BAVEX-956294 format. One record per residue (C-alpha): x, y, z; residue in three letters. Coordinates in pm, 1 decimal, decimal comma, always signed. Each point is the difference from the previous one (the first is absolute). Example, Ala and Ser with C-alpha at 12.3 -4.5 7.8 and 13.67 -1.06 7.14 Angstrom:
# BAVEX-956294
+1230,0; -450,0; +780,0; ALA .
+137,0; +344,0; -66,0; SER .
//
This chain:
# BAVEX-956294
+2079,9; -488,7; -365,0; MET .
-279,6; +70,4; -242,9; SER .
-345,0; +85,1; +124,0; MET .
-324,0; -136,4; -141,1; ALA .
-255,4; +277,6; -37,1; THR .
-372,7; +8,6; -59,8; ILE .
-251,7; +282,5; -32,6; LEU .
-372,6; -47,0; +54,9; ILE .
-252,2; +271,5; -91,0; ARG .
-356,0; -33,6; +118,3; TYR .
-317,0; +189,7; +77,5; ARG .
-208,9; -102,9; +301,5; VAL .
-379,6; +7,8; -10,8; ARG .
-122,8; +295,0; +210,2; PRO .
-218,9; -222,6; +218,8; ASP .
+301,4; -223,2; +84,0; ARG .
+257,0; +275,1; +68,8; LEU .
-14,0; -4,2; +382,6; ALA .
+35,8; -379,6; +2,8; GLU .
+290,0; +19,7; -245,3; HIS .
+188,5; +255,8; +208,3; LEU .
-43,0; -207,7; +316,3; THR .
+135,6; -311,0; -173,3; LEU .
+290,3; +194,7; -151,3; LEU .
+91,5; +151,9; +337,8; ASP .
+13,4; -351,7; +147,2; ALA .
+249,7; -104,9; -270,1; VAL .
+229,1; +292,5; +84,7; TYR .
-28,6; -69,1; +373,9; ALA .
+98,5; -364,6; -50,8; GLU .
+289,2; +96,3; -230,4; LEU .
+126,0; +245,4; +263,6; ALA .
-15,9; -273,4; +264,0; LYS .
+175,1; -256,9; -222,5; LEU .
+262,9; +240,6; -140,9; GLY .
+94,4; -209,4; -304,6; PRO .
+354,4; +88,5; -114,9; PRO .
+40,6; +122,3; -357,8; GLY .
-374,8; +29,4; -61,0; PHE .
-167,2; +330,0; -91,2; ARG .
-370,6; +68,4; -38,8; TYR .
-160,6; +334,5; -79,0; LEU .
-364,5; +96,6; -46,5; THR .
-93,9; +332,1; -157,9; LEU .
-357,2; +129,9; +25,0; ARG .
-81,0; +226,4; -294,9; LEU .
-192,9; +328,3; +16,9; ASP .
-337,9; -154,2; -86,8; ASP .
+18,3; -188,9; +331,6; GLY .
-93,4; -335,6; -155,4; HIS .
+300,2; -72,0; -225,1; SER .
+317,6; -155,7; +133,9; PHE .
+342,5; -105,8; -120,7; ILE .
+190,9; -271,3; +185,6; ASP .
+369,3; -56,1; -63,6; VAL .
+175,1; -308,2; +137,5; ALA .
+375,4; -53,2; -23,5; MET .
+216,9; -277,0; +131,7; GLY .
+248,3; -271,9; -81,5; PRO .
-297,5; -223,4; -84,8; GLU .
-368,3; +80,4; -26,9; LEU .
-252,8; -35,9; +150,6; PRO .
+260,1; -12,7; +275,0; GLY .
-141,5; -5,5; +351,4; PRO .
-348,3; +102,4; -114,5; LEU .
-104,1; -357,7; -75,3; ALA .
+49,2; -108,9; +361,5; VAL .
-178,4; +293,6; +166,3; LEU .
-347,5; -78,6; +133,7; ALA .
-92,8; +365,7; -52,4; SER .
+102,4; -14,1; -367,2; PHE .
-201,8; -317,1; -58,2; ARG .
-303,2; +181,9; +147,1; SER .
+76,6; +305,9; -213,5; TYR .
+23,4; -209,0; -319,3; ARG .
-298,5; -224,2; +78,0; ALA .
-258,1; +220,8; -171,5; ASP .
+216,6; +269,3; -158,6; LEU .
-148,2; -63,4; -345,1; GLU .
-350,2; +63,7; +139,3; GLU .
+111,7; +320,2; +178,2; ARG .
+155,4; +141,2; -317,3; CYS .
-163,5; +155,4; -303,9; GLU .
+326,1; -24,2; -194,2; GLN .
+335,8; -168,6; +56,5; ARG .
+321,1; -16,3; -206,5; ASP .
+329,0; -169,6; +87,7; VAL .
+334,1; +75,4; -163,4; ALA .
+358,7; -102,1; +60,6; GLU .
+257,2; +272,6; -52,8; PHE .
+365,8; +86,7; +27,9; THR .
+113,9; +304,7; +192,6; VAL .
+183,1; +222,6; -248,9; ARG .
+103,4; +260,8; +251,5; GLY .
-65,8; +84,2; +360,8; SER .
+101,4; +268,3; +241,9; TYR .
-57,2; -62,7; +369,5; GLY .
-234,1; -294,0; -60,2; MET .
+235,5; -279,8; +104,0; GLY .
+250,7; -194,2; -205,9; GLU .
//
């Protein structure tokens, strides 16, 4: 089964960082409660503290994210919280210990 993959890079405005982290934590809490099979979601926070990389993988995207109330809240004003945002689809060329 092939996996759809997407990578999102963004930088959060310093004055919106605490709000962003709270909303992001709610998404992960709801995903943990739902436990969607075959779906993977990873958020990396870079060393500057305001830049993030999200990676979503699943049989279909956006997968379960679209139905999560927490994700709808997270996305509601994401563009306003971010100074910069880039989205890219990609193919995994190689992986060790990161799933299929």
